[in-house]
Steps between C-alpha positions, in 0.01 A plus 500: 500500500334163452120478477312185575254388234133555574357182652134433416277439804319168550165513315316433829627828639422690177141384505438534877343806652654591832360734768794564730496533878489877527233545230127573567273465202126544441289417204466207259788278384463257208805283478364311206675167451788601727573463872462781755716508815401735779729588786354850544138613546227482236141616542266411215443225243773266367463252215790276397594137434711470820502735797749477785448716809836487679559536877481880504228515233154632583208482252149633561244455220396238244755250362435265211777261392579144401732445800555713808761463778459717811789547735383845611154655549187490283158654570211482255362268232731237355411283203759252371551139393770428757583675828786445744499693827851470647571487874555875507186573296180666616182493289187692593189496282328282242708230320379300199746235382519141370820404686604628842808453711535660840836467680514460875506848662304670221187696580181479284205707620188499282328264259640247263311346209564317175528702181307257285302316762250269324150501636354153580 
């Protein structure tokens, strides 16, 4: 019997937190300096460098990150440096960001303001 040698995974995958499609989680998640990818459901607070909410992903709560990409559904308070809401994305709530991209077909319901808006 021949055994294949163990193949080390790509470091991106090792450092990424995944919430799969059939998973429902509640609480607080601190991804630290690593990305978080959500294709399931998360209710609570998430902090990470990069957060991706995939097509089937649903997040309700407070999210703080450097970059956020929303292909699925988000409801709550979102604070980030850069936000992309894809054509399939829905955002409801309060958004604070410095850079915003909203694709044709996306839905954004709520308020949008700058993170570090300078007063004049």
